[in-house]
All heavy atoms as TSV, in Angstrom:
chain	resi	resn	atom	element	x	y	z
A	1	LEU	N	N	80.299	-5.398	-23.764
A	1	LEU	CA	C	80.213	-4.019	-23.309
A	1	LEU	C	C	81.378	-3.683	-22.374
A	1	LEU	O	O	81.751	-4.476	-21.518
A	1	LEU	CB	C	78.915	-3.808	-22.529
A	1	LEU	CG	C	77.621	-3.779	-23.323
A	1	LEU	CD1	C	76.442	-3.854	-22.388
A	1	LEU	CD2	C	77.554	-2.580	-24.203
A	2	VAL	N	N	81.880	-2.492	-22.524
A	2	VAL	CA	C	82.985	-2.041	-21.674
A	2	VAL	C	C	82.528	-1.970	-20.218
A	2	VAL	O	O	83.245	-2.374	-19.309
A	2	VAL	CB	C	83.504	-0.666	-22.148
A	2	VAL	CG1	C	84.498	-0.089	-21.157
A	2	VAL	CG2	C	84.134	-0.793	-23.523
A	3	PHE	N	N	81.312	-1.489	-19.985
A	3	PHE	CA	C	80.795	-1.374	-18.625
A	3	PHE	C	C	80.776	-2.742	-17.949
A	3	PHE	O	O	81.209	-2.895	-16.810
A	3	PHE	CB	C	79.405	-0.752	-18.639
A	3	PHE	CG	C	78.856	-0.464	-17.270
A	3	PHE	CD1	C	79.254	0.664	-16.570
A	3	PHE	CD2	C	77.947	-1.317	-16.681
A	3	PHE	CE1	C	78.755	0.934	-15.309
A	3	PHE	CE2	C	77.442	-1.061	-15.426
A	3	PHE	CZ	C	77.846	0.069	-14.734
A	4	ASP	N	N	80.281	-3.742	-18.640
A	4	ASP	CA	C	80.205	-5.088	-18.078
A	4	ASP	C	C	81.591	-5.671	-17.798
A	4	ASP	O	O	81.772	-6.420	-16.846
A	4	ASP	CB	C	79.442	-6.016	-19.019
A	4	ASP	CG	C	77.965	-5.661	-19.123
A	4	ASP	OD1	O	77.447	-4.994	-18.213
A	4	ASP	OD2	O	77.344	-6.052	-20.130
A	5	ASP	N	N	82.559	-5.321	-18.630
A	5	ASP	CA	C	83.912	-5.836	-18.446
A	5	ASP	C	C	84.583	-5.302	-17.181
A	5	ASP	O	O	85.543	-5.890	-16.700
A	5	ASP	CB	C	84.787	-5.487	-19.657
A	5	ASP	CG	C	84.367	-6.230	-20.913
A	5	ASP	OD1	O	83.640	-7.241	-20.797
A	5	ASP	OD2	O	84.773	-5.794	-22.006
A	6	ASP	N	N	84.087	-4.192	-16.655
A	6	ASP	CA	C	84.696	-3.552	-15.483
A	6	ASP	C	C	84.070	-3.963	-14.152
A	6	ASP	O	O	84.369	-3.376	-13.123
A	6	ASP	CB	C	84.601	-2.025	-15.603
A	6	ASP	CG	C	85.529	-1.470	-16.660
A	6	ASP	OD1	O	86.555	-2.106	-16.943
A	6	ASP	OD2	O	85.222	-0.401	-17.196
A	7	VAL	N	N	83.236	-4.978	-14.144
A	7	VAL	CA	C	82.493	-5.327	-12.935
A	7	VAL	C	C	83.415	-5.626	-11.746
A	7	VAL	O	O	83.139	-5.200	-10.623
A	7	VAL	CB	C	81.503	-6.480	-13.191
A	7	VAL	CG1	C	82.212	-7.794	-13.452
A	7	VAL	CG2	C	80.529	-6.609	-12.033
A	8	VAL	N	N	84.516	-6.311	-11.962
A	8	VAL	CA	C	85.425	-6.645	-10.862
A	8	VAL	C	C	86.039	-5.374	-10.288
A	8	VAL	O	O	86.095	-5.195	-9.060
A	8	VAL	CB	C	86.512	-7.634	-11.331
A	8	VAL	CG1	C	87.562	-7.836	-10.247
A	8	VAL	CG2	C	85.887	-8.959	-11.725
A	9	GLU	N	N	86.487	-4.475	-11.138
A	9	GLU	CA	C	87.079	-3.222	-10.672
A	9	GLU	C	C	86.042	-2.339	-9.990
A	9	GLU	O	O	86.333	-1.713	-8.976
A	9	GLU	CB	C	87.733	-2.467	-11.835
A	9	GLU	CG	C	89.005	-3.104	-12.327
A	9	GLU	CD	C	90.063	-3.206	-11.234
A	9	GLU	OE1	O	90.308	-2.208	-10.523
A	9	GLU	OE2	O	90.653	-4.291	-11.103
A	10	ARG	N	N	84.827	-2.280	-10.524
A	10	ARG	CA	C	83.775	-1.440	-9.918
A	10	ARG	C	C	83.425	-1.892	-8.508
A	10	ARG	O	O	83.116	-1.075	-7.648
A	10	ARG	CB	C	82.526	-1.435	-10.799
A	10	ARG	CG	C	82.680	-0.654	-12.075
A	10	ARG	CD	C	81.345	-0.345	-12.736
A	10	ARG	NE	N	80.385	-1.413	-12.671
A	10	ARG	CZ	C	80.217	-2.359	-13.602
A	10	ARG	NH1	N	80.982	-2.382	-14.663
A	10	ARG	NH2	N	79.294	-3.285	-13.457
A	11	ARG	N	N	83.495	-3.182	-8.262
A	11	ARG	CA	C	83.195	-3.710	-6.918
A	11	ARG	C	C	84.198	-3.231	-5.883
A	11	ARG	O	O	83.917	-3.276	-4.693
A	11	ARG	CB	C	83.142	-5.222	-6.946
A	11	ARG	CG	C	81.903	-5.746	-7.615
A	11	ARG	CD	C	81.817	-7.243	-7.530
A	11	ARG	NE	N	80.641	-7.715	-8.238
A	11	ARG	CZ	C	80.597	-8.825	-8.951
A	11	ARG	NH1	N	81.660	-9.590	-9.034
A	11	ARG	NH2	N	79.500	-9.178	-9.565
A	12	LYS	N	N	85.353	-2.759	-6.319
A	12	LYS	CA	C	86.360	-2.244	-5.397
A	12	LYS	C	C	85.996	-0.860	-4.860
A	12	LYS	O	O	86.532	-0.450	-3.841
A	12	LYS	CB	C	87.728	-2.187	-6.092
A	12	LYS	CG	C	88.272	-3.552	-6.443
A	12	LYS	CD	C	89.587	-3.436	-7.181
A	12	LYS	CE	C	90.118	-4.796	-7.590
A	12	LYS	NZ	N	91.359	-4.674	-8.373
A	13	PHE	N	N	85.110	-0.135	-5.541
A	13	PHE	CA	C	84.758	1.215	-5.088
A	13	PHE	C	C	83.261	1.471	-4.993
A	13	PHE	O	O	82.838	2.563	-4.622
A	13	PHE	CB	C	85.424	2.288	-5.959
A	13	PHE	CG	C	85.091	2.217	-7.432
A	13	PHE	CD1	C	83.893	2.706	-7.904
A	13	PHE	CD2	C	85.990	1.686	-8.315
A	13	PHE	CE1	C	83.592	2.657	-9.254
A	13	PHE	CE2	C	85.715	1.642	-9.667
A	13	PHE	CZ	C	84.511	2.121	-10.136
A	14	SER	N	N	82.422	0.482	-5.279
A	14	SER	CA	C	80.972	0.684	-5.192
A	14	SER	C	C	80.271	-0.619	-4.838
A	14	SER	O	O	80.642	-1.682	-5.331
A	14	SER	CB	C	80.444	1.200	-6.535
A	14	SER	OG	O	79.048	1.345	-6.500
A	15	ASP	N	N	79.229	-0.512	-4.001
A	15	ASP	CA	C	78.438	-1.688	-3.630
A	15	ASP	C	C	77.634	-2.220	-4.810
A	15	ASP	O	O	77.534	-3.421	-5.020
A	15	ASP	CB	C	77.473	-1.364	-2.492
A	15	ASP	CG	C	78.190	-1.019	-1.206
A	15	ASP	OD1	O	79.377	-1.380	-1.051
A	15	ASP	OD2	O	77.566	-0.358	-0.350
A	16	ARG	N	N	77.019	-1.307	-5.567
A	16	ARG	CA	C	76.244	-1.698	-6.752
A	16	ARG	C	C	75.996	-0.478	-7.621
A	16	ARG	O	O	76.101	0.664	-7.161
A	16	ARG	CB	C	74.924	-2.352	-6.376
A	16	ARG	CG	C	73.927	-1.425	-5.706
A	16	ARG	CD	C	72.668	-2.190	-5.282
A	16	ARG	NE	N	71.856	-1.355	-4.429
A	16	ARG	CZ	C	70.704	-0.815	-4.813
A	16	ARG	NH1	N	70.225	-1.045	-6.000
A	16	ARG	NH2	N	70.021	-0.061	-3.976
A	17	MET	N	N	75.656	-0.742	-8.888
A	17	MET	CA	C	75.384	0.338	-9.842
A	17	MET	C	C	74.180	-0.024	-10.694
A	17	MET	O	O	74.017	-1.185	-11.073
A	17	MET	CB	C	76.580	0.578	-10.762
A	17	MET	CG	C	77.783	1.144	-10.073
A	17	MET	SD	S	79.056	1.549	-11.280
A	17	MET	CE	C	80.238	2.348	-10.203
A	18	ASN	N	N	73.356	0.975	-10.975
A	18	ASN	CA	C	72.228	0.833	-11.889
A	18	ASN	C	C	72.482	1.765	-13.066
A	18	ASN	O	O	72.914	2.900	-12.879
A	18	ASN	CB	C	70.915	1.219	-11.222
A	18	ASN	CG	C	70.538	0.275	-10.109
A	18	ASN	OD1	O	71.130	-0.765	-9.919
A	18	ASN	ND2	N	69.524	0.651	-9.354
A	19	VAL	N	N	72.181	1.293	-14.264
A	19	VAL	CA	C	72.412	2.063	-15.479
A	19	VAL	C	C	71.083	2.329	-16.159
A	19	VAL	O	O	70.239	1.451	-16.252
A	19	VAL	CB	C	73.336	1.283	-16.442
A	19	VAL	CG1	C	73.579	2.069	-17.711
A	19	VAL	CG2	C	74.643	0.933	-15.764
A	20	GLY	N	N	70.915	3.569	-16.648
A	20	GLY	CA	C	69.700	3.926	-17.357
A	20	GLY	C	C	69.997	4.796	-18.564
A	20	GLY	O	O	70.861	5.665	-18.516
A	21	LEU	N	N	69.290	4.544	-19.655
A	21	LEU	CA	C	69.454	5.308	-20.878
A	21	LEU	C	C	68.651	6.604	-20.778
A	21	LEU	O	O	67.481	6.597	-20.411
A	21	LEU	CB	C	68.977	4.483	-22.075
A	21	LEU	CG	C	69.139	5.106	-23.456
A	21	LEU	CD1	C	70.618	5.376	-23.750
A	21	LEU	CD2	C	68.550	4.188	-24.516
A	22	LEU	N	N	69.300	7.723	-21.112
A	22	LEU	CA	C	68.664	9.033	-21.115
A	22	LEU	C	C	68.456	9.474	-22.562
A	22	LEU	O	O	68.748	8.743	-23.496
A	22	LEU	CB	C	69.546	10.058	-20.390
A	22	LEU	CG	C	69.931	9.730	-18.955
A	22	LEU	CD1	C	70.909	10.775	-18.447
A	22	LEU	CD2	C	68.701	9.666	-18.076
A	23	ASP	N	N	67.979	10.691	-22.747
A	23	ASP	CA	C	67.835	11.260	-24.085
A	23	ASP	C	C	69.203	11.489	-24.709
A	23	ASP	O	O	70.215	11.527	-24.024
A	23	ASP	CB	C	67.092	12.596	-24.016
A	23	ASP	CG	C	65.660	12.432	-23.541
A	23	ASP	OD1	O	65.084	11.339	-23.743
A	23	ASP	OD2	O	65.115	13.391	-22.976
A	24	ASN	N	N	69.240	11.679	-26.007
A	24	ASN	CA	C	70.453	12.019	-26.744
A	24	ASN	C	C	71.567	10.986	-26.582
A	24	ASN	O	O	72.740	11.323	-26.538
A	24	ASN	CB	C	70.969	13.399	-26.333
A	24	ASN	CG	C	69.950	14.475	-26.567
A	24	ASN	OD1	O	69.245	14.454	-27.573
A	24	ASN	ND2	N	69.843	15.406	-25.643
A	25	ASN	N	N	71.201	9.712	-26.472
A	25	ASN	CA	C	72.182	8.628	-26.342
A	25	ASN	C	C	73.108	8.792	-25.140
A	25	ASN	O	O	74.263	8.381	-25.175
A	25	ASN	CB	C	73.012	8.478	-27.625
A	25	ASN	CG	C	72.226	7.855	-28.739
A	25	ASN	OD1	O	71.351	7.039	-28.505
A	25	ASN	ND2	N	72.522	8.238	-29.957
A	26	GLN	N	N	72.606	9.390	-24.091
A	26	GLN	CA	C	73.377	9.513	-22.862
A	26	GLN	C	C	72.930	8.444	-21.876
A	26	GLN	O	O	71.818	7.938	-21.956
A	26	GLN	CB	C	73.200	10.896	-22.251
A	26	GLN	CG	C	73.775	12.001	-23.098
A	26	GLN	CD	C	73.643	13.350	-22.424
A	26	GLN	OE1	O	72.894	13.515	-21.460
A	26	GLN	NE2	N	74.375	14.319	-22.922
A	27	VAL	N	N	73.819	8.131	-20.955
A	27	VAL	CA	C	73.538	7.115	-19.952
A	27	VAL	C	C	73.772	7.708	-18.575
A	27	VAL	O	O	74.727	8.454	-18.360
A	27	VAL	CB	C	74.468	5.887	-20.152
A	27	VAL	CG1	C	74.301	4.889	-19.033
A	27	VAL	CG2	C	74.200	5.231	-21.487
A	28	ALA	N	N	72.897	7.379	-17.638
A	28	ALA	CA	C	73.102	7.754	-16.242
A	28	ALA	C	C	73.436	6.483	-15.470
A	28	ALA	O	O	72.803	5.447	-15.661
A	28	ALA	CB	C	71.851	8.392	-15.664
A	29	ILE	N	N	74.443	6.575	-14.634
A	29	ILE	CA	C	74.829	5.444	-13.791
A	29	ILE	C	C	74.679	5.889	-12.349
A	29	ILE	O	O	75.322	6.837	-11.916
A	29	ILE	CB	C	76.283	5.008	-14.073
A	29	ILE	CG1	C	76.434	4.608	-15.540
A	29	ILE	CG2	C	76.673	3.857	-13.139
A	29	ILE	CD1	C	77.862	4.353	-15.968
A	30	LEU	N	N	73.812	5.213	-11.625
A	30	LEU	CA	C	73.580	5.508	-10.218
A	30	LEU	C	C	74.342	4.473	-9.404
A	30	LEU	O	O	74.115	3.270	-9.527
A	30	LEU	CB	C	72.087	5.442	-9.912
A	30	LEU	CG	C	71.641	5.776	-8.510
A	30	LEU	CD1	C	72.099	7.177	-8.111
A	30	LEU	CD2	C	70.137	5.654	-8.396
A	31	ALA	N	N	75.296	4.940	-8.613
A	31	ALA	CA	C	76.145	4.039	-7.844
A	31	ALA	C	C	75.846	4.197	-6.356
A	31	ALA	O	O	75.604	5.298	-5.884
A	31	ALA	CB	C	77.614	4.339	-8.127
A	32	TYR	N	N	75.900	3.106	-5.637
A	32	TYR	CA	C	75.617	3.087	-4.204
A	32	TYR	C	C	76.871	2.661	-3.441
A	32	TYR	O	O	77.639	1.838	-3.910
A	32	TYR	CB	C	74.501	2.083	-3.907
A	32	TYR	CG	C	73.205	2.408	-4.592
A	32	TYR	CD1	C	72.963	1.967	-5.886
A	32	TYR	CD2	C	72.234	3.170	-3.958
A	32	TYR	CE1	C	71.772	2.259	-6.529
A	32	TYR	CE2	C	71.043	3.467	-4.597
A	32	TYR	CZ	C	70.818	3.005	-5.878
A	32	TYR	OH	O	69.647	3.312	-6.513
A	33	GLY	N	N	77.038	3.220	-2.250
A	33	GLY	CA	C	78.165	2.847	-1.404
A	33	GLY	C	C	79.498	3.136	-2.072
A	33	GLY	O	O	80.387	2.293	-2.077
A	34	VAL	N	N	79.628	4.324	-2.628
A	34	VAL	CA	C	80.783	4.659	-3.453
A	34	VAL	C	C	81.913	5.285	-2.656
A	34	VAL	O	O	81.693	6.168	-1.838
A	34	VAL	CB	C	80.373	5.637	-4.573
A	34	VAL	CG1	C	81.565	6.051	-5.408
A	34	VAL	CG2	C	79.290	5.036	-5.437
A	35	ASN	N	N	83.121	4.835	-2.945
A	35	ASN	CA	C	84.331	5.512	-2.521
A	35	ASN	C	C	84.701	6.388	-3.719
A	35	ASN	O	O	85.290	5.914	-4.693
A	35	ASN	CB	C	85.438	4.513	-2.209
A	35	ASN	CG	C	86.744	5.174	-1.851
A	35	ASN	OD1	O	87.077	6.256	-2.321
A	35	ASN	ND2	N	87.512	4.499	-1.020
A	36	VAL	N	N	84.291	7.665	-3.679
A	36	VAL	CA	C	84.427	8.562	-4.826
A	36	VAL	C	C	85.886	8.723	-5.238
A	36	VAL	O	O	86.208	8.707	-6.433
A	36	VAL	CB	C	83.763	9.926	-4.553
A	36	VAL	CG1	C	84.017	10.895	-5.695
A	36	VAL	CG2	C	82.267	9.756	-4.328
A	37	LYS	N	N	86.773	8.841	-4.285
A	37	LYS	CA	C	88.191	9.005	-4.614
A	37	LYS	C	C	88.703	7.798	-5.397
A	37	LYS	O	O	89.392	7.944	-6.412
A	37	LYS	CB	C	89.020	9.211	-3.355
A	37	LYS	CG	C	90.476	9.470	-3.649
A	37	LYS	CD	C	91.275	9.745	-2.393
A	37	LYS	CE	C	92.685	10.093	-2.813
A	37	LYS	NZ	N	93.702	9.663	-1.972
A	38	ALA	N	N	88.372	6.592	-4.955
A	38	ALA	CA	C	88.815	5.370	-5.645
A	38	ALA	C	C	88.183	5.279	-7.040
A	38	ALA	O	O	88.843	4.859	-7.994
A	38	ALA	CB	C	88.474	4.134	-4.823
A	39	MET	N	N	86.925	5.696	-7.168
A	39	MET	CA	C	86.269	5.675	-8.474
A	39	MET	C	C	86.943	6.657	-9.431
A	39	MET	O	O	87.207	6.323	-10.589
A	39	MET	CB	C	84.789	6.034	-8.343
A	39	MET	CG	C	84.048	6.033	-9.669
A	39	MET	SD	S	82.289	6.386	-9.526
A	39	MET	CE	C	82.314	8.094	-9.024
A	40	GLU	N	N	87.243	7.854	-8.947
A	40	GLU	CA	C	87.912	8.844	-9.784
A	40	GLU	C	C	89.299	8.365	-10.205
A	40	GLU	O	O	89.706	8.574	-11.346
A	40	GLU	CB	C	87.995	10.179	-9.065
A	40	GLU	CG	C	86.659	10.875	-8.946
A	40	GLU	CD	C	86.687	12.121	-8.075
A	40	GLU	OE1	O	87.593	12.261	-7.225
A	40	GLU	OE2	O	85.805	12.971	-8.264
A	41	GLU	N	N	90.001	7.705	-9.299
A	41	GLU	CA	C	91.322	7.158	-9.638
A	41	GLU	C	C	91.208	6.105	-10.731
A	41	GLU	O	O	91.979	6.098	-11.692
A	41	GLU	CB	C	92.002	6.582	-8.395
A	41	GLU	CG	C	92.473	7.634	-7.420
A	41	GLU	CD	C	93.007	7.057	-6.119
A	41	GLU	OE1	O	93.052	5.808	-5.981
A	41	GLU	OE2	O	93.360	7.853	-5.231
A	42	PHE	N	N	90.249	5.202	-10.609
A	42	PHE	CA	C	90.029	4.169	-11.618
A	42	PHE	C	C	89.683	4.789	-12.969
A	42	PHE	O	O	90.255	4.437	-13.999
A	42	PHE	CB	C	88.914	3.219	-11.175
A	42	PHE	CG	C	88.413	2.322	-12.267
A	42	PHE	CD1	C	89.186	1.270	-12.728
A	42	PHE	CD2	C	87.164	2.532	-12.827
A	42	PHE	CE1	C	88.724	0.443	-13.743
A	42	PHE	CE2	C	86.696	1.712	-13.841
A	42	PHE	CZ	C	87.475	0.665	-14.291
A	43	MET	N	N	88.762	5.742	-12.971
A	43	MET	CA	C	88.323	6.362	-14.218
A	43	MET	C	C	89.381	7.289	-14.805
A	43	MET	O	O	89.328	7.625	-15.990
A	43	MET	CB	C	87.015	7.113	-13.990
A	43	MET	CG	C	85.865	6.182	-13.654
A	43	MET	SD	S	84.345	7.064	-13.263
A	43	MET	CE	C	83.849	7.565	-14.899
A	44	GLY	N	N	90.352	7.676	-14.010
A	44	GLY	CA	C	91.401	8.561	-14.476
A	44	GLY	C	C	92.615	7.865	-15.047
A	44	GLY	O	O	93.524	8.525	-15.562
A	45	THR	N	N	92.632	6.535	-14.993
A	45	THR	CA	C	93.790	5.829	-15.528
A	45	THR	C	C	93.824	5.934	-17.047
A	45	THR	O	O	92.783	6.020	-17.711
A	45	THR	CB	C	93.773	4.330	-15.136
A	45	THR	OG1	O	92.625	3.708	-15.724
A	45	THR	CG2	C	93.783	4.142	-13.631
A	46	GLU	N	N	95.012	5.915	-17.585
A	46	GLU	CA	C	95.167	5.984	-19.041
A	46	GLU	C	C	94.508	4.783	-19.712
A	46	GLU	O	O	93.896	4.897	-20.774
A	46	GLU	CB	C	96.644	6.056	-19.407
A	46	GLU	CG	C	96.870	6.349	-20.866
A	46	GLU	CD	C	98.314	6.658	-21.174
A	46	GLU	OE1	O	98.995	7.282	-20.350
A	46	GLU	OE2	O	98.753	6.258	-22.267
A	47	GLU	N	N	94.614	3.617	-19.085
A	47	GLU	CA	C	94.017	2.393	-19.635
A	47	GLU	C	C	92.502	2.552	-19.763
A	47	GLU	O	O	91.918	2.231	-20.798
A	47	GLU	CB	C	94.374	1.198	-18.740
A	47	GLU	CG	C	93.939	-0.146	-19.295
A	47	GLU	CD	C	92.517	-0.530	-18.913
A	47	GLU	OE1	O	92.016	-0.031	-17.890
A	47	GLU	OE2	O	91.912	-1.329	-19.658
A	48	PHE	N	N	91.847	3.062	-18.717
A	48	PHE	CA	C	90.398	3.258	-18.767
A	48	PHE	C	C	90.044	4.296	-19.825
A	48	PHE	O	O	89.107	4.101	-20.610
A	48	PHE	CB	C	89.875	3.705	-17.395
A	48	PHE	CG	C	88.394	3.959	-17.385
A	48	PHE	CD1	C	87.504	2.912	-17.230
A	48	PHE	CD2	C	87.890	5.244	-17.522
A	48	PHE	CE1	C	86.133	3.139	-17.220
A	48	PHE	CE2	C	86.539	5.475	-17.511
A	48	PHE	CZ	C	85.653	4.417	-17.366
A	49	GLN	N	N	90.769	5.388	-19.860
A	49	GLN	CA	C	90.514	6.443	-20.843
A	49	GLN	C	C	90.610	5.899	-22.262
A	49	GLN	O	O	89.765	6.205	-23.109
A	49	GLN	CB	C	91.497	7.610	-20.655
A	49	GLN	CG	C	91.414	8.300	-19.321
A	49	GLN	CD	C	90.116	9.052	-19.131
A	49	GLN	OE1	O	89.611	9.645	-20.068
A	49	GLN	NE2	N	89.601	9.032	-17.927
A	50	GLU	N	N	91.626	5.110	-22.525
A	50	GLU	CA	C	91.821	4.552	-23.867
A	50	GLU	C	C	90.685	3.612	-24.255
A	50	GLU	O	O	90.170	3.662	-25.363
A	50	GLU	CB	C	93.171	3.829	-23.942
A	50	GLU	CG	C	93.526	3.344	-25.316
A	50	GLU	CD	C	93.691	4.471	-26.332
A	50	GLU	OE1	O	94.154	5.567	-25.964
A	50	GLU	OE2	O	93.343	4.252	-27.517
A	51	ARG	N	N	90.294	2.730	-23.321
A	51	ARG	CA	C	89.224	1.762	-23.623
A	51	ARG	C	C	87.878	2.412	-23.842
A	51	ARG	O	O	87.041	1.901	-24.574
A	51	ARG	CB	C	89.073	0.750	-22.480
A	51	ARG	CG	C	90.076	-0.335	-22.465
A	51	ARG	CD	C	89.766	-1.425	-21.446
A	51	ARG	NE	N	89.563	-0.930	-20.096
A	51	ARG	CZ	C	88.402	-0.935	-19.457
A	51	ARG	NH1	N	87.329	-1.421	-20.023
A	51	ARG	NH2	N	88.291	-0.471	-18.236
A	52	THR	N	N	87.622	3.536	-23.176
A	52	THR	CA	C	86.284	4.137	-23.228
A	52	THR	C	C	86.196	5.381	-24.104
A	52	THR	O	O	85.111	5.912	-24.302
A	52	THR	CB	C	85.821	4.492	-21.802
A	52	THR	OG1	O	86.724	5.443	-21.228
A	52	THR	CG2	C	85.728	3.251	-20.928
A	53	ARG	N	N	87.293	5.836	-24.630
A	53	ARG	CA	C	87.332	7.078	-25.424
A	53	ARG	C	C	86.294	7.088	-26.545
A	53	ARG	O	O	85.648	8.099	-26.800
A	53	ARG	CB	C	88.726	7.278	-25.987
A	53	ARG	CG	C	88.890	8.547	-26.804
A	53	ARG	CD	C	90.320	8.807	-27.167
A	53	ARG	NE	N	91.020	9.212	-25.947
A	53	ARG	CZ	C	92.168	8.703	-25.516
A	53	ARG	NH1	N	92.784	7.794	-26.233
A	53	ARG	NH2	N	92.722	9.091	-24.401
A	54	GLN	N	N	86.107	5.975	-27.217
A	54	GLN	CA	C	85.172	5.933	-28.345
A	54	GLN	C	C	83.705	5.978	-27.907
A	54	GLN	O	O	82.828	6.217	-28.723
A	54	GLN	CB	C	85.419	4.695	-29.194
A	54	GLN	CG	C	85.081	3.390	-28.508
A	54	GLN	CD	C	85.365	2.190	-29.377
A	54	GLN	OE1	O	85.702	2.315	-30.545
A	54	GLN	NE2	N	85.240	1.015	-28.806
A	55	PHE	N	N	83.440	5.771	-26.618
A	55	PHE	CA	C	82.070	5.698	-26.147
A	55	PHE	C	C	81.573	6.949	-25.443
A	55	PHE	O	O	80.366	7.171	-25.364
A	55	PHE	CB	C	81.895	4.508	-25.188
A	55	PHE	CG	C	82.231	3.206	-25.822
A	55	PHE	CD1	C	83.367	2.502	-25.446
A	55	PHE	CD2	C	81.442	2.685	-26.825
A	55	PHE	CE1	C	83.691	1.298	-26.034
A	55	PHE	CE2	C	81.754	1.480	-27.429
A	55	PHE	CZ	C	82.889	0.785	-27.032
A	56	HIS	N	N	82.481	7.736	-24.870
A	56	HIS	CA	C	82.002	8.902	-24.124
A	56	HIS	C	C	83.061	9.975	-23.995
A	56	HIS	O	O	84.247	9.745	-24.170
A	56	HIS	CB	C	81.484	8.508	-22.740
A	56	HIS	CG	C	82.526	7.968	-21.809
A	56	HIS	ND1	N	83.454	8.748	-21.176
A	56	HIS	CD2	C	82.776	6.708	-21.412
A	56	HIS	CE1	C	84.221	8.005	-20.417
A	56	HIS	NE2	N	83.845	6.754	-20.551
A	57	LEU	N	N	82.564	11.159	-23.662
A	57	LEU	CA	C	83.439	12.274	-23.332
A	57	LEU	C	C	83.787	12.173	-21.866
A	57	LEU	O	O	83.510	11.168	-21.214
A	57	LEU	CB	C	82.722	13.590	-23.637
A	57	LEU	CG	C	82.268	13.767	-25.086
A	57	LEU	CD1	C	81.422	15.017	-25.225
A	57	LEU	CD2	C	83.464	13.801	-26.029
A	58	GLU	N	N	84.340	13.214	-21.302
A	58	GLU	CA	C	84.685	13.232	-19.874
A	58	GLU	C	C	83.411	13.011	-19.041
A	58	GLU	O	O	82.441	13.734	-19.178
A	58	GLU	CB	C	85.319	14.569	-19.516
A	58	GLU	CG	C	85.844	14.637	-18.109
A	58	GLU	CD	C	87.046	13.738	-17.881
A	58	GLU	OE1	O	87.779	13.445	-18.832
A	58	GLU	OE2	O	87.248	13.324	-16.732
A	59	PRO	N	N	83.396	12.005	-18.170
A	59	PRO	CA	C	82.202	11.758	-17.335
A	59	PRO	C	C	81.951	12.904	-16.362
A	59	PRO	O	O	82.885	13.562	-15.897
A	59	PRO	CB	C	82.553	10.485	-16.566
A	59	PRO	CG	C	83.784	9.946	-17.164
A	59	PRO	CD	C	84.447	11.038	-17.920
A	60	GLN	N	N	80.693	13.125	-16.068
A	60	GLN	CA	C	80.286	14.094	-15.059
A	60	GLN	C	C	79.937	13.306	-13.796
A	60	GLN	O	O	79.052	12.448	-13.837
A	60	GLN	CB	C	79.059	14.888	-15.523
A	60	GLN	CG	C	79.293	15.688	-16.782
A	60	GLN	CD	C	80.315	16.788	-16.561
A	60	GLN	OE1	O	80.247	17.513	-15.585
A	60	GLN	NE2	N	81.265	16.890	-17.467
A	61	ILE	N	N	80.618	13.577	-12.700
A	61	ILE	CA	C	80.379	12.860	-11.448
A	61	ILE	C	C	79.680	13.801	-10.477
A	61	ILE	O	O	80.170	14.885	-10.187
A	61	ILE	CB	C	81.694	12.345	-10.845
A	61	ILE	CG1	C	82.361	11.360	-11.814
A	61	ILE	CG2	C	81.441	11.688	-9.482
A	61	ILE	CD1	C	83.737	10.914	-11.386
A	62	TYR	N	N	78.531	13.368	-9.997
A	62	TYR	CA	C	77.766	14.122	-9.007
A	62	TYR	C	C	77.661	13.266	-7.763
A	62	TYR	O	O	77.350	12.086	-7.837
A	62	TYR	CB	C	76.357	14.440	-9.524
A	62	TYR	CG	C	76.354	15.240	-10.796
A	62	TYR	CD1	C	76.258	14.619	-12.029
A	62	TYR	CD2	C	76.461	16.623	-10.761
A	62	TYR	CE1	C	76.267	15.350	-13.208
A	62	TYR	CE2	C	76.464	17.373	-11.934
A	62	TYR	CZ	C	76.366	16.717	-13.141
A	62	TYR	OH	O	76.375	17.459	-14.307
A	63	GLU	N	N	77.906	13.870	-6.626
A	63	GLU	CA	C	77.830	13.138	-5.368
A	63	GLU	C	C	76.669	13.681	-4.553
A	63	GLU	O	O	76.589	14.882	-4.292
A	63	GLU	CB	C	79.131	13.284	-4.591
A	63	GLU	CG	C	79.178	12.452	-3.335
A	63	GLU	CD	C	80.536	12.545	-2.665
A	63	GLU	OE1	O	81.437	13.232	-3.159
A	63	GLU	OE2	O	80.670	11.914	-1.600
A	64	LEU	N	N	75.756	12.801	-4.187
A	64	LEU	CA	C	74.610	13.167	-3.356
A	64	LEU	C	C	74.836	12.622	-1.962
A	64	LEU	O	O	75.309	11.502	-1.796
A	64	LEU	CB	C	73.322	12.579	-3.925
A	64	LEU	CG	C	73.005	12.923	-5.381
A	64	LEU	CD1	C	71.766	12.188	-5.830
A	64	LEU	CD2	C	72.832	14.420	-5.534
A	65	SER	N	N	74.502	13.412	-0.990
A	65	SER	CA	C	74.642	12.937	0.394
A	65	SER	C	C	73.331	13.163	1.124
A	65	SER	O	O	72.567	14.055	0.800
A	65	SER	CB	C	75.793	13.643	1.101
A	65	SER	OG	O	75.580	15.019	1.100
A	66	LYS	N	N	73.115	12.339	2.109
A	66	LYS	CA	C	71.892	12.405	2.896
A	66	LYS	C	C	72.019	13.530	3.918
A	66	LYS	O	O	73.037	13.673	4.582
A	66	LYS	CB	C	71.663	11.072	3.592
A	66	LYS	CG	C	70.349	10.979	4.320
A	66	LYS	CD	C	70.020	9.584	4.775
A	66	LYS	CE	C	71.100	8.939	5.595
A	66	LYS	NZ	N	70.688	7.675	6.210
A	67	LEU	N	N	70.976	14.346	4.025
A	67	LEU	CA	C	70.965	15.406	5.039
A	67	LEU	C	C	70.547	14.818	6.376
A	67	LEU	O	O	69.680	13.969	6.459
A	67	LEU	CB	C	69.977	16.502	4.628
A	67	LEU	CG	C	70.309	17.265	3.352
A	67	LEU	CD1	C	69.179	18.221	3.008
A	67	LEU	CD2	C	71.616	18.001	3.487
A	68	ASP	N	N	71.180	15.265	7.418
A	68	ASP	CA	C	70.827	14.774	8.766
A	68	ASP	C	C	69.687	15.563	9.355
A	68	ASP	O	O	69.418	16.653	9.112
A	68	ASP	CB	C	72.046	14.862	9.692
A	68	ASP	CG	C	73.127	13.898	9.242
A	68	ASP	OD1	O	72.783	12.820	8.741
A	68	ASP	OD2	O	74.306	14.241	9.403
């Protein structure tokens, strides 16, 4: 799996990730302790785009923050 192959790189911008299958063959990935800028940079590389093009369209990134 492409996701599993990226574990070393993902550790550079996230503490951990959980993956879940949704309807319509979609996947949700819940990431904790994320450096969003670093994640976007990683996902924006041409190498990443090429490797994952056959599996998904442009990812949708949502950032949730805790209210004080």
